[in-house]
Structure formats: C-alpha cells, structure tokens
C-alpha positions as CSV (number, residue, x, y, z in Angstrom):
1,M,-5.9,16.0,15.0
2,I,-6.1,14.5,11.8
3,I,-7.7,11.0,11.5
4,H,-6.2,8.4,9.3
5,P,-8.2,7.8,6.2
6,M,-8.0,4.1,6.7
7,I,-9.8,4.4,10.2
8,I,-12.6,6.6,8.8
9,T,-13.0,4.0,6.0
10,F,-13.4,1.2,8.6
11,F,-15.7,3.2,10.7
12,I,-17.8,3.8,7.6
13,L,-17.6,0.1,6.8
14,L,-18.7,-0.7,10.5
15,I,-21.8,1.6,10.3
16,V,-22.8,0.2,6.8
17,T,-22.6,-3.3,8.1
18,S,-24.6,-2.6,11.2
19,L,-27.2,-0.8,9.1
20,F,-27.4,-3.8,6.8
21,I,-27.9,-6.1,9.8
22,Q,-30.7,-4.0,11.4
23,S,-32.7,-4.1,8.0
24,K,-34.5,-0.8,8.7
25,Y,-33.2,0.9,5.5
26,R,-32.8,-0.4,1.9
27,P,-29.5,-1.9,1.1
28,D,-28.9,0.3,-1.7
29,L,-29.7,3.6,-0.1
30,I,-26.9,2.6,2.7
31,A,-24.3,1.7,-0.1
32,V,-25.0,5.2,-2.0
33,G,-24.8,7.0,1.4
34,S,-21.5,5.5,2.1
35,L,-20.3,6.3,-1.4
36,L,-21.3,9.8,-1.2
37,T,-19.6,10.1,2.6
38,L,-16.2,8.6,1.2
39,T,-16.5,11.1,-1.6
40,I,-17.3,14.1,0.7
41,L,-14.6,13.2,2.9
42,G,-12.1,13.4,0.2
43,I,-11.1,9.6,0.4
44,L,-12.5,8.9,-3.0
45,T,-12.4,11.2,-6.0
46,P,-15.7,11.5,-7.8
47,E,-14.4,9.4,-10.7
48,E,-13.5,6.6,-8.3
49,A,-16.9,7.1,-6.4
50,L,-18.9,6.6,-9.9
51,A,-16.7,4.0,-11.4
52,G,-18.9,1.2,-10.2
53,F,-21.7,2.4,-12.5
54,S,-19.7,1.6,-15.4
55,N,-18.4,-1.3,-14.3
56,S,-19.2,-4.5,-16.7
57,V,-20.3,-6.8,-13.9
58,V,-23.0,-4.2,-12.9
59,I,-24.3,-3.6,-16.5
60,M,-24.1,-7.5,-17.0
61,I,-26.4,-8.0,-14.0
62,A,-28.8,-5.5,-15.3
63,G,-28.7,-7.5,-18.6
64,L,-29.2,-10.8,-17.1
65,F,-32.3,-9.6,-15.3
66,V,-33.9,-8.7,-18.7
67,V,-32.8,-12.0,-20.3
68,G,-34.5,-13.7,-17.2
69,A,-37.6,-11.8,-17.8
70,G,-37.9,-12.9,-21.3
71,I,-37.7,-16.6,-20.2
72,F,-40.2,-16.0,-17.2
73,D,-42.6,-13.8,-19.2
74,S,-42.7,-16.0,-22.5
75,G,-43.8,-19.0,-20.1
76,L,-40.6,-21.0,-21.0
77,A,-39.5,-21.4,-17.2
78,K,-43.1,-22.2,-15.8
79,N,-43.7,-24.7,-18.7
80,I,-40.5,-26.6,-17.9
81,G,-41.1,-26.3,-14.3
82,N,-44.5,-27.6,-14.4
83,S,-43.6,-30.4,-16.4
84,L,-40.7,-31.6,-14.2
85,L,-42.5,-30.9,-10.9
86,R,-45.6,-33.0,-12.0
87,L,-43.1,-35.9,-12.5
88,G,-43.2,-36.2,-8.9
89,G,-46.5,-38.0,-8.7
90,N,-48.1,-38.6,-5.2
91,S,-44.3,-39.1,-3.5
92,E,-43.1,-36.5,-1.2
93,R,-39.7,-37.7,-1.6
94,K,-39.6,-37.8,-5.3
95,L,-41.2,-34.2,-5.5
96,L,-38.5,-32.9,-3.2
97,F,-35.6,-34.6,-5.2
98,I,-37.2,-33.1,-8.4
99,I,-37.6,-29.6,-6.9
100,I,-33.9,-29.3,-5.7
101,V,-32.6,-30.5,-9.1
102,T,-35.0,-28.4,-11.1
103,V,-34.6,-25.4,-9.3
104,G,-30.7,-25.9,-9.1
105,L,-30.5,-26.2,-12.9
106,F,-32.7,-23.0,-13.5
107,S,-30.6,-21.0,-11.1
108,A,-27.8,-21.7,-13.0
109,V,-28.6,-19.4,-15.8
110,L,-31.6,-17.3,-14.3
111,S,-32.1,-15.0,-11.4
112,N,-32.7,-17.0,-8.0
113,T,-35.5,-14.6,-7.0
114,G,-37.4,-15.1,-10.5
115,T,-36.9,-18.6,-10.2
116,V,-38.6,-19.0,-6.9
117,A,-41.2,-16.6,-7.4
118,V,-42.3,-18.4,-10.6
119,L,-42.3,-22.1,-9.1
120,L,-43.5,-21.1,-5.6
121,P,-47.1,-21.1,-6.6
122,V,-46.6,-24.2,-8.6
123,I,-45.0,-26.1,-6.0
124,M,-47.8,-24.8,-3.2
125,S,-50.4,-26.3,-5.6
126,I,-48.8,-29.5,-6.0
127,A,-48.2,-29.9,-2.2
128,L,-51.8,-29.1,-1.3
129,E,-52.8,-31.7,-3.9
130,L,-50.8,-34.2,-2.2
131,R,-52.2,-32.9,1.1
132,K,-48.9,-32.0,2.2
133,S,-47.8,-29.0,3.9
134,P,-45.9,-26.5,1.6
135,S,-43.6,-25.8,4.3
136,R,-42.2,-29.4,3.5
137,F,-40.7,-28.1,0.2
138,L,-40.3,-24.3,0.4
139,L,-37.0,-24.4,2.3
140,P,-35.6,-26.7,-0.1
141,L,-36.9,-24.6,-3.0
142,T,-34.9,-21.6,-1.9
143,F,-31.8,-23.3,-0.6
144,A,-31.4,-25.0,-4.1
145,S,-31.9,-21.7,-5.7
146,S,-28.8,-20.4,-3.7
147,L,-26.7,-24.0,-4.5
148,G,-27.7,-24.0,-8.3
149,G,-26.3,-20.3,-8.7
150,L,-22.7,-22.0,-8.1
151,L,-23.1,-24.0,-11.6
152,T,-22.2,-21.2,-14.0
153,I,-20.2,-17.8,-13.6
154,I,-23.7,-16.0,-14.2
155,G,-25.6,-18.0,-11.7
156,T,-25.1,-15.6,-9.0
157,P,-23.6,-12.1,-8.5
158,P,-20.9,-13.1,-6.1
159,N,-19.5,-15.4,-9.0
160,L,-19.3,-12.2,-11.3
161,V,-17.8,-10.1,-8.3
162,V,-15.0,-12.3,-7.7
163,S,-14.0,-12.9,-11.4
164,D,-13.9,-9.0,-11.9
165,A,-11.8,-8.8,-9.1
166,L,-9.3,-11.2,-10.5
167,V,-9.1,-9.3,-13.7
168,K,-8.5,-6.1,-11.8
169,G,-5.8,-8.1,-10.0
170,G,-4.0,-8.8,-13.2
171,Y,-5.2,-12.5,-13.3
172,E,-7.4,-14.4,-15.9
173,K,-11.1,-14.2,-15.3
174,L,-13.2,-17.2,-14.4
175,G,-14.7,-18.8,-17.6
176,F,-18.5,-19.6,-17.8
177,F,-18.1,-23.2,-16.5
178,D,-14.9,-22.8,-14.4
179,I,-16.7,-23.1,-11.2
180,T,-19.2,-25.9,-12.5
181,G,-17.6,-28.7,-10.8
182,I,-17.6,-26.9,-7.4
183,G,-21.1,-26.2,-8.1
184,I,-22.1,-29.8,-9.0
185,I,-20.6,-30.9,-5.5
186,A,-22.3,-28.3,-3.6
187,L,-25.6,-29.1,-5.3
188,T,-25.2,-32.8,-4.6
189,A,-24.3,-32.4,-1.1
190,G,-27.1,-30.2,-0.5
191,L,-29.3,-32.6,-2.4
192,V,-28.0,-35.8,-0.2
193,F,-28.6,-33.7,3.0
194,M,-32.0,-32.7,2.2
195,M,-33.1,-36.0,1.2
196,T,-31.8,-37.5,4.4
197,I,-31.1,-35.6,7.7
198,G,-32.7,-32.3,6.2
199,R,-36.0,-33.8,5.5
200,K,-36.3,-35.0,9.1
201,L,-35.4,-31.3,10.3
202,L,-38.1,-29.7,7.8
203,P,-41.1,-28.1,9.8
204,N,-44.8,-29.3,8.9
205,H,-46.7,-25.9,9.6
206,E,-50.4,-26.0,8.5
207,A,-51.1,-24.1,5.5
208,T,-52.9,-21.1,5.4
209,P,-55.3,-20.1,2.6
210,S,-53.2,-16.8,1.9
211,S,-50.0,-18.6,2.2
212,N,-49.1,-18.2,-1.4
213,G,-50.2,-14.6,-1.7
214,K,-51.3,-15.3,-5.3
215,S,-54.2,-13.4,-6.9
216,L,-56.7,-15.3,-9.3
217,S,-55.4,-15.2,-12.9
218,S,-57.8,-13.9,-15.8
219,G,-58.4,-17.8,-16.5
220,E,-59.3,-18.6,-12.9
221,L,-61.6,-15.5,-12.7
222,A,-63.4,-16.8,-15.9
223,G,-64.0,-20.3,-14.4
224,L,-65.2,-18.9,-10.8
225,Y,-67.7,-16.5,-12.6
226,K,-68.7,-19.1,-15.2
227,V,-67.9,-16.6,-17.9
228,Y,-67.6,-18.9,-20.7
229,D,-71.0,-20.1,-20.1
230,Q,-72.3,-16.5,-21.2
231,L,-70.1,-16.0,-24.4
232,H,-71.8,-16.2,-27.7
233,F,-70.8,-15.1,-31.2
234,V,-73.7,-13.2,-33.4
235,Y,-73.3,-12.7,-37.0
236,V,-74.9,-9.2,-38.3
237,P,-76.5,-9.5,-41.8
238,E,-76.8,-6.6,-44.3
239,T,-80.5,-6.6,-43.9
240,S,-80.5,-6.4,-40.2
241,D,-81.7,-3.1,-38.4
242,I,-78.7,-3.0,-36.3
243,V,-76.4,-1.9,-39.1
244,G,-75.3,1.8,-39.0
245,E,-76.2,2.1,-35.1
246,R,-73.8,3.1,-32.6
247,L,-73.7,0.6,-29.8
248,A,-74.3,3.3,-27.0
249,D,-77.7,4.1,-28.8
250,L,-78.7,0.6,-28.8
251,K,-78.5,0.4,-24.8
252,L,-78.0,-3.2,-24.9
253,P,-76.9,-3.7,-21.4
254,L,-80.3,-2.1,-20.3
255,N,-82.7,-3.4,-23.0
256,F,-81.3,-6.9,-23.1
257,E,-78.7,-7.4,-20.2
258,I,-76.2,-8.2,-22.8
259,T,-72.7,-6.6,-23.5
260,V,-70.7,-6.7,-26.9
261,I,-67.2,-7.4,-26.0
262,E,-65.6,-7.6,-29.2
263,I,-66.4,-7.0,-33.0
264,E,-64.6,-9.1,-35.5
265,R,-64.8,-7.1,-39.1
266,R,-63.7,-7.9,-42.4
267,I,-61.5,-5.1,-44.0
268,K,-60.4,-5.1,-47.6
269,E,-56.6,-4.9,-47.8
270,K,-55.3,-2.2,-49.8
271,L,-54.3,-3.0,-53.6
272,S,-55.9,-6.6,-52.9
273,I,-59.1,-8.1,-53.5
274,K,-58.5,-10.3,-50.3
275,Q,-60.3,-9.4,-47.2
276,S,-58.7,-9.6,-43.7
277,K,-60.3,-9.9,-40.4
278,Q,-59.8,-7.2,-37.7
279,A,-60.7,-7.4,-33.8
280,I,-62.2,-4.2,-32.8
281,V,-62.9,-3.2,-29.1
282,A,-66.5,-2.7,-28.7
283,R,-66.4,1.0,-27.6
284,A,-69.8,2.8,-26.8
285,N,-69.4,4.9,-29.9
286,E,-68.5,2.0,-32.4
287,I,-70.9,1.7,-35.3
288,V,-72.0,-1.7,-36.4
289,H,-71.3,-2.6,-40.0
290,P,-72.8,-5.5,-42.1
291,H,-71.0,-8.9,-41.7
292,D,-69.6,-7.9,-38.5
293,L,-69.2,-10.8,-36.0
294,L,-70.1,-9.8,-32.3
295,L,-68.6,-11.4,-29.2
296,V,-71.8,-11.1,-26.8
297,F,-71.8,-11.4,-23.2
298,G,-74.9,-12.6,-21.5
299,G,-77.7,-15.0,-20.7
300,I,-78.7,-17.4,-23.4
301,S,-82.3,-16.2,-23.4
302,E,-81.3,-12.6,-23.6
303,V,-79.1,-13.1,-26.5
304,E,-81.8,-15.2,-28.3
305,R,-84.2,-12.2,-27.7
306,F,-81.5,-9.9,-29.1
307,V,-81.0,-12.0,-32.1
308,R,-84.8,-12.3,-32.9
309,Q,-85.5,-8.6,-32.6
310,Y,-82.6,-7.4,-35.1
311,E,-82.9,-10.3,-37.4
312,L,-79.3,-11.4,-36.4
313,E,-77.7,-14.9,-36.8
314,Q,-76.4,-16.9,-33.8
315,K,-73.1,-18.7,-34.7
316,S,-71.8,-21.8,-33.3
317,F,-68.4,-21.7,-31.9
318,D,-65.5,-23.7,-30.6
319,L,-64.9,-23.0,-26.9
320,V,-61.1,-22.8,-27.5
321,D,-61.8,-20.2,-30.1
322,I,-64.1,-18.2,-28.2
323,K,-61.4,-18.2,-25.3
324,A,-58.9,-17.1,-27.6
325,H,-61.0,-14.0,-28.6
326,F,-61.9,-13.4,-25.1
327,L,-58.5,-13.7,-23.0
328,G,-55.2,-13.6,-24.8
329,K,-52.5,-11.0,-25.8
330,S,-54.7,-8.2,-26.2
331,Y,-57.7,-9.0,-23.9
332,G,-57.6,-9.7,-20.2
333,M,-59.9,-9.8,-16.9
334,T,-59.4,-8.5,-13.3
335,E,-61.6,-8.1,-10.3
336,I,-61.9,-4.6,-8.6
337,L,-63.2,-3.5,-5.4
338,I,-65.2,-0.5,-4.6
339,A,-63.0,1.5,-2.3
340,P,-64.0,3.4,0.8
341,H,-65.3,6.9,0.0
342,S,-65.5,6.1,-3.7
343,S,-67.5,8.1,-5.9
344,M,-68.9,4.8,-7.4
345,E,-70.7,3.8,-4.5
346,D,-74.4,4.3,-4.5
347,Q,-74.1,4.5,-8.2
348,T,-75.1,2.2,-10.9
349,I,-72.7,1.2,-13.7
350,V,-74.9,3.1,-16.2
351,D,-74.7,6.1,-14.0
352,I,-71.0,6.1,-13.9
353,H,-70.7,5.8,-17.8
354,F,-68.3,3.0,-16.8
355,R,-67.7,1.9,-20.6
356,E,-67.2,5.4,-22.0
357,K,-65.0,6.3,-19.0
358,Y,-62.7,3.3,-18.8
359,S,-63.0,1.5,-22.4
360,C,-63.7,-1.8,-20.2
361,N,-66.8,-3.9,-19.6
362,V,-68.2,-4.9,-16.4
363,L,-69.4,-8.6,-16.6
364,A,-70.9,-9.3,-13.1
365,I,-70.8,-8.2,-9.7
366,N,-69.6,-10.4,-6.8
367,R,-71.4,-9.1,-3.5
368,K,-70.6,-11.0,-0.5
369,G,-70.0,-14.1,-2.5
370,E,-73.1,-13.6,-4.4
371,Y,-72.4,-13.6,-8.1
372,I,-74.8,-11.2,-9.8
373,H,-75.1,-11.9,-13.6
374,T,-78.6,-10.6,-14.5
375,D,-79.7,-7.0,-14.4
376,F,-76.7,-6.0,-12.6
377,M,-76.3,-2.8,-14.7
378,K,-79.1,-1.3,-12.7
379,E,-77.6,-2.2,-9.4
380,K,-76.5,0.5,-7.0
381,L,-72.8,-0.5,-6.1
382,K,-71.7,-0.8,-2.3
383,L,-68.5,-0.7,-0.4
384,G,-66.8,-3.8,-1.1
385,D,-68.4,-5.1,-4.1
386,A,-66.2,-6.8,-6.5
387,L,-66.8,-6.1,-10.1
388,L,-65.5,-8.3,-12.9
389,I,-63.9,-6.3,-15.7
390,H,-63.0,-7.3,-19.2
391,G,-61.0,-5.1,-21.6
392,K,-57.8,-4.3,-23.4
393,W,-54.9,-4.9,-21.0
394,E,-53.8,-1.2,-21.6
395,N,-57.0,-0.1,-20.5
396,I,-57.3,-2.4,-17.4
397,E,-53.8,-0.8,-16.4
398,M,-55.3,2.8,-16.8
399,L,-58.2,1.6,-14.8
400,S,-55.7,0.4,-12.0
401,Q,-54.3,4.0,-11.7
402,D,-57.8,5.3,-10.4
403,K,-57.0,4.5,-6.8
404,H,-59.3,6.8,-5.3
405,D,-62.4,4.8,-6.5
406,V,-61.1,1.2,-6.9
407,V,-58.7,-1.4,-5.6
408,I,-57.4,-3.7,-8.2
409,L,-57.1,-7.3,-6.9
410,G,-53.9,-9.0,-8.6
411,T,-50.9,-7.9,-10.5
412,I,-52.4,-6.6,-13.8
413,S,-49.0,-5.5,-15.4
414,E,-47.5,-8.9,-14.7
415,E,-50.4,-10.9,-16.2
416,A,-50.4,-8.5,-19.1
417,N,-46.8,-9.1,-19.7
418,V,-47.1,-12.8,-19.6
419,A,-50.4,-12.6,-21.9
420,Y,-48.3,-10.6,-24.4
421,A,-45.3,-13.0,-24.6
422,S,-47.4,-16.1,-24.6
423,G,-46.4,-18.6,-27.4
424,K,-42.9,-17.1,-27.4
425,A,-41.3,-19.8,-25.1
426,P,-39.3,-21.5,-28.3
427,I,-37.7,-18.2,-29.3
428,A,-36.7,-17.3,-25.6
429,A,-35.1,-20.7,-25.6
430,A,-33.4,-20.1,-28.7
431,I,-32.1,-16.7,-27.2
432,L,-31.1,-18.4,-24.1
433,A,-29.2,-21.1,-25.7
434,F,-27.5,-18.6,-28.2
435,M,-26.2,-16.6,-25.1
436,L,-24.8,-19.7,-23.5
437,V,-23.0,-20.6,-26.5
438,L,-21.4,-17.0,-27.0
439,M,-20.4,-17.1,-23.2
440,T,-19.2,-20.7,-23.2
441,F,-16.8,-20.0,-26.2
442,E,-16.2,-16.4,-25.5
443,V,-17.0,-15.5,-28.9
444,I,-17.5,-11.9,-27.8
445,S,-17.0,-10.2,-24.4
446,P,-19.4,-11.7,-21.9
447,V,-21.1,-8.3,-21.1
448,I,-22.0,-7.7,-24.8
449,S,-23.2,-11.5,-25.1
450,V,-25.7,-10.5,-22.3
451,L,-26.7,-7.1,-23.6
452,L,-27.2,-8.7,-27.1
453,S,-29.3,-11.7,-25.8
454,A,-31.3,-8.8,-23.6
455,F,-32.1,-6.6,-26.8
456,L,-33.2,-9.9,-28.7
457,M,-35.6,-10.6,-26.0
458,I,-37.3,-7.2,-26.5
459,A,-37.1,-7.0,-29.9
460,T,-38.6,-10.5,-30.6
461,G,-41.5,-9.8,-28.1
462,C,-40.4,-12.5,-25.5
463,I,-40.6,-9.0,-23.5
464,R,-43.5,-6.7,-23.8
465,S,-41.7,-3.5,-24.4
466,I,-38.4,-1.9,-23.2
467,E,-40.6,0.0,-20.5
468,V,-41.3,-3.5,-19.0
469,A,-37.8,-4.4,-19.5
470,Y,-36.6,-1.6,-17.3
471,K,-39.2,-2.6,-14.8
472,K,-38.0,-6.2,-14.8
473,I,-34.3,-5.0,-13.6
474,Q,-33.9,-5.3,-9.9
475,W,-32.6,-1.9,-9.5
476,E,-31.7,-2.2,-5.7
477,S,-29.4,-5.0,-6.5
478,V,-27.7,-3.1,-9.5
479,I,-27.3,0.1,-7.5
480,L,-26.1,-1.9,-4.4
481,I,-23.2,-3.5,-6.3
482,A,-22.4,-0.3,-8.2
483,A,-22.2,1.6,-4.8
484,M,-20.4,-0.9,-2.9
485,L,-17.3,-1.4,-5.2
486,P,-16.2,2.2,-4.4
487,L,-16.2,1.2,-0.7
488,A,-13.8,-1.8,-1.7
489,T,-11.7,0.7,-3.6
490,A,-11.4,3.0,-0.7
491,L,-10.3,-0.1,1.7
492,E,-7.7,-0.8,-1.1
493,K,-6.5,3.0,-1.4
494,T,-6.3,3.6,2.3
495,G,-4.6,0.3,3.3
496,G,-7.6,-1.2,4.8
497,V,-7.5,-4.4,2.7
498,Q,-3.8,-4.8,3.4
499,F,-4.4,-4.3,7.1
500,I,-7.2,-6.9,7.1
501,S,-5.0,-9.1,5.2
502,N,-2.1,-9.2,7.6
503,G,-4.6,-9.8,10.4
504,M,-5.7,-12.9,8.7
505,L,-2.4,-13.9,7.9
506,D,-1.5,-13.4,11.7
507,I,-4.5,-15.5,12.7
508,F,-4.7,-18.3,10.3
509,G,-1.1,-18.1,8.5
510,D,0.3,-20.8,10.9
511,F,-2.4,-23.2,9.5
512,G,-1.1,-22.7,5.7
513,S,-3.1,-22.0,3.0
514,Y,-5.7,-24.4,3.6
515,G,-6.2,-22.8,7.1
516,V,-6.6,-19.5,5.4
517,L,-9.0,-20.8,2.9
518,I,-11.0,-22.3,5.8
519,G,-10.8,-18.9,7.7
520,L,-11.9,-16.9,4.8
521,Y,-14.7,-19.2,4.2
522,I,-16.3,-19.0,7.7
523,I,-15.8,-15.1,7.9
524,T,-17.6,-14.8,4.4
525,T,-20.4,-17.4,5.6
526,L,-21.1,-15.4,8.8
527,L,-21.3,-12.2,7.2
528,S,-23.7,-13.3,4.2
529,Q,-26.2,-14.3,6.9
530,F,-26.9,-10.7,7.8
531,I,-26.0,-8.7,4.9
532,S,-26.3,-8.9,1.0
533,N,-24.2,-11.8,-0.3
534,T,-23.1,-9.4,-3.2
535,A,-21.9,-6.9,-0.6
536,T,-20.0,-9.5,1.3
537,A,-18.1,-10.6,-1.9
538,V,-17.5,-7.0,-3.1
539,I,-15.7,-6.4,0.5
540,L,-13.8,-9.7,0.8
541,A,-12.7,-10.3,-2.8
542,P,-9.8,-7.8,-2.8
543,I,-8.9,-9.1,0.8
544,A,-8.6,-12.5,-0.7
545,I,-6.3,-11.5,-3.6
546,T,-4.1,-9.6,-1.2
547,T,-3.8,-12.4,1.5
548,A,-2.9,-14.7,-1.6
549,T,-0.3,-12.2,-2.8
550,G,1.1,-11.9,0.7
551,M,1.4,-15.9,1.0
552,A,2.6,-16.0,-2.6
553,I,-0.2,-18.5,-3.5
554,S,-2.7,-18.6,-6.3
555,P,-5.7,-16.4,-5.5
556,Y,-8.3,-18.6,-7.4
557,P,-9.0,-21.0,-4.5
558,L,-9.5,-18.1,-2.0
559,L,-11.8,-16.2,-4.2
560,V,-13.7,-19.1,-5.3
561,G,-14.1,-20.0,-1.5
562,V,-15.4,-16.3,-1.1
563,A,-18.0,-16.8,-4.0
564,V,-19.3,-20.0,-2.6
565,A,-19.5,-19.1,1.1
566,A,-21.3,-15.9,0.0
567,S,-23.9,-18.2,-1.8
568,M,-24.5,-20.1,1.5
569,S,-27.2,-17.7,2.9
570,F,-29.2,-20.5,4.4
571,S,-29.3,-19.7,8.3
572,T,-31.5,-16.4,8.4
573,P,-34.6,-15.3,6.6
574,V,-32.8,-12.1,5.8
575,A,-29.7,-13.7,4.3
576,S,-31.3,-13.7,0.8
577,P,-34.5,-12.1,-0.9
578,T,-35.6,-15.9,-1.8
579,N,-35.4,-16.8,2.0
580,A,-37.7,-13.8,2.6
581,L,-40.0,-14.7,-0.3
582,V,-40.6,-18.3,1.2
583,M,-40.9,-17.3,5.0
584,T,-44.6,-16.0,4.7
585,A,-45.7,-18.5,2.1
586,G,-44.4,-21.6,3.9
587,G,-45.3,-20.2,7.5
588,Y,-41.8,-20.2,8.5
589,K,-40.4,-19.0,11.8
590,F,-36.8,-17.5,12.2
591,N,-35.6,-20.9,14.0
592,D,-36.8,-22.9,11.1
593,F,-34.0,-21.4,8.9
594,I,-31.4,-22.0,11.8
595,R,-32.6,-25.5,12.3
596,V,-32.1,-26.6,8.8
597,G,-29.9,-23.9,7.4
598,V,-27.0,-24.3,10.0
599,P,-26.3,-28.1,9.5
600,L,-26.9,-27.8,5.7
601,Q,-24.2,-25.3,5.7
602,I,-21.7,-27.2,7.6
603,F,-22.6,-30.3,5.4
604,V,-22.0,-28.6,2.1
605,G,-19.2,-26.5,3.5
606,I,-17.3,-29.7,4.3
607,F,-17.5,-31.1,0.8
608,V,-16.9,-27.8,-1.1
609,L,-13.6,-27.2,1.0
610,I,-12.2,-30.2,0.0
611,A,-13.1,-29.9,-3.3
612,I,-11.9,-26.4,-4.0
613,P,-8.1,-26.8,-3.8
614,L,-8.6,-29.9,-6.0
615,F,-10.2,-27.9,-8.7
616,F,-8.0,-24.5,-8.0
617,P,-4.7,-25.8,-6.6
618,F,-2.9,-23.3,-4.2
C-alpha cells in the first residue's frame, strides 16, 4: 500500500511538534532530522531540502546576531541601559515603567536574548539596592523584550519569516517600519497591563545569593582582594644593579614577596629621533633595561626594600592611570580553583613554575575566605584554594583550557571580548544608525545592509575578532530556521497547506475574514507557547497566504497576525529563551508564567486584533 506523501508529511510534522513540546532534544537537531527524513523518503529533493540554508532570512538573522554582539561588547547597550534604569530612583513603579520602555526599544533592533542577558544583572542589582525582590521586575523584562520585537521588521525572526513568505507568494515584502504601528499598540497595551493588573499579579519571591548567576568581574575581584593597594610603579635608572638581569634570576617573589606585572619600556622609532612607550608582559625570561618603568605588585614595605637594595626610584601615580595598566583591553584577572586530583595540589606556586608555564601571575590566595597576600608563593596549595590570576587575556584563556588542574570561575572569553571593545560604543552606535538608515530607505538589499554592518562591527574592533563573531551567532536558531523552511515546502508541495487552509475556512469561514484572523491568531498563540516562535511562524505563514487566497482577501493582515501571535510567548517558561533565562534568576515557578502571562496575552491580543485590520485592511 502506497501512503500519500501528504500523510507522511503530516506524520513527520506531528512527531516534530511532539518532540519540540517534550524539550528533551535540541530544536535544531529535531529540525535537521525532519529535513533528512523528508529527503530520504523522496518528498523533497536535495536541492529543496538545502534551500533554507541559502535563504536571505537565515543569512540576515545570522548577521543580526553579529551586529548585536558589537553593540553589546562595545558597552553601548549596557551604558544606555544603566543610565536609563538609574532614572527609576527609589520607586518600584517608576523602575517598572522604565524597564518595559527601555527593553522594548532595545528589542526593536537587538536580539531579545542578548538584551535580557545584558540588562538582567543590572536590574537585579538595582532591585536589591531598593530592597525589592528581583522577581518583581524580571517577568516584565522578558515580556517587554518580546513585545519590543514587534516594533521593526528585524525585531524578531517571525517578522522576517512572514515577510519572506509574502515575497515567495508574489507580494511586496514588509518594509522596515510597516509593523511599527502594531508594535507600538502591543507594547503600550503590555505597559498599561503590567503597570496596573499585572503588577498585582507579579510574584514576590525571596532573592537568593546565586539568583543572577553572575560571576565577579575583574574590577570586582580587584576590589575584593584589595589589589590596587598593592600596585606600585618603580623606575629603573641606568646605574641600578638590576639592569641586564633576567626577572627569573632575581627571584623577586621569593626574596621580596613581590611580582613584576608589566614593564613599560621606551623604544626608539625607526627613522625617527622620537621614542615611544611599549607595554611588555613581565615574563620570567624578560631582561630589565635602563629607564624601564616596572608595575610591581606587593606590600609597601617589601617594595621599599626592593627599591633600596637595587637603587631604584619609586614613582608616584594616579589611581586611574595604574588601573588602565592593570586591567583593560590587554590585561585581565580571574579566579581559578584547584580542582580535585589536580597536579597542583600540595605544590607551591614556585614548584609549579606557574609564571613560566602559563605566562600569568598569581597575586593572592583565597583559602576558605582568608586572603593570603604575603609569603603565598611558599604556601602548599590545597583542594578548593582560589588563586587570583592576572595576565594577558589570551594567556588567561589558554589557562582556562587546563581543565584537569584548575576550574575557572567566570566567563573569561566574554569579559575579554568586552574589554577589547571598550571605548568603541560611539562607533557601534554609528554603525547601527547606518544600518537602520540603509534598511529604512532600502538603499540596498536588507540582507546586504545587515551583512555590511556586521562586517563593519568586526573591522572597526567593536567585536574582538571574526572567531568571536562566529561564536556570537546563535547557530541553534539559524539552523532551526534553515531546517524548518523545507518542512513548510513539503507541506505546500504535498497539498498539506491547502488541506489545513480548507479546514480553517470550514471552521472559521462563516465568521468572515475577521473570524479567520482571530482563529489563526489563537492557533499561533497556543502553538508558540510550546515550540519555537520561529518554527511556529515557518509552519503557519504559508497556511495564512493560502487561506487568504482562498477567501480572495489580502494576505497581509493574516500574516501580520501570525507574526504578532508568534511573539506572544508569555505563558510558559519554555516559550522563549528569555523566559528560561529569567526563570532561575527570579526564582519563578511554572505557575508564575501562567498567572501573569495568560491575562497579558488576552489583554494585548484584544488590542492588536482590533488594530491589525486598521493598519492592514482585508
């Protein structure tokens, strides 16, 4: 018996949806599995199966992740967010208002997940300062990020998916601000709800110390260990006995309990009488030159003894200046823990030859809350000891690969990326503005506008390197969209889209075009609570176009309805990555999302369903 291809396609769609809801496997793996199955069974040709990977929407979404990374890493998003959130003062109501508006505007042009990830620790910090539970603010944070995505065509992937579906159907694509009117209404309705009814429904869970899951930054570690009190500049005159000596031969950590962190050396420029300053990592085999300026870490009495013995000069310094030398684009700090069964256990730092092996300096030991600054080089390391490490970011990253001996506390690569791009916020802002102008006036193709902006983010240093840019792309989302598009193709090819469209017309057709819009909106909303909103849009967009064709009405209101409904992922923690992100941080339970999310979806849904036909007539 030969089974009709449409039945096979529906069966695969049912399995895919079930697996999405169970959340046991990665969505992109499920989508690729469906793509391979459809191809092996002959429902799709290899060309049709792989067409999604060359789709302009998929490439544009990948590029937008890179643009967003430049904005986040350069500090632009954090600086603006910090400034705006601080306007809330001591008022919970005012802070809630600012959170929703700020996050909504950010999400219009940036990744929802990135926006929430950047602002989450800031909001938690402010909440704790106000002695308020972070759970009062983090649900509005994630909901606003979804609503803000409706302000522009690039705000969220479903917008791009439905616009692409229109082009494939032979219609004009949606312009950059075409859905902005709907987005403003949705965001305003969400704001009104959260400031009134929703505020009363928000939980008030007790905050836990680990709520934000945020590790200490280099600056915070420096303060905790009182590092800046032990930094000194020492000048090397020509007459000093230290000139020509290797740092390793001086054995400064053993003889003086001090460490040379960096050497600032004057170097004569070629074809010039001028001299420039060069910062050199103080490696063990580095030879001291006359007129070197040494950045030394250690107690004041030991530094003074070192200066006297070698006839050196201690230089006064500005704290801002020394901080710039110690932490910045090139240098950073982290804590490492001595791991179980580490070869470092019961060894001293000298025994390990730590500096020679890792090109990093150990500045102190934290042993069960006791900070050891003096004579720590001779201390035998114990399991659970935390070592404060300073060095070049690339050397710290290499140290983090030694997973057998140490456990790195914190996200080294992320902090290194941000440190590298610090000061580039104005450039990132200019590139973002440039991209928005190109897309608004359609000077060139939207996908080329995004790719050009992504390229500029890397070329100008707003992103540390192209390797970092690749890592910033959320490949799971990109692969998911590319692999789901062929499933939509299979539904169209086998008649499945027409079948579902006819069914919708049979159920909702008697209520007219408005009834079909409401029905499609409800179906999309329900589905997007359990599977990816992008996958939902990919499946339902062609159905919306076919249904509109069958009714001889404009497809725009139905497709915009799909895009809006797909973004209303409020009622479950699995509905969107941002919901999952705030769940742990806010100490939320599944019921918290239902209690606040369901009324919010109904409230916003009423307003957008009234507005859609006004902006996009049938």
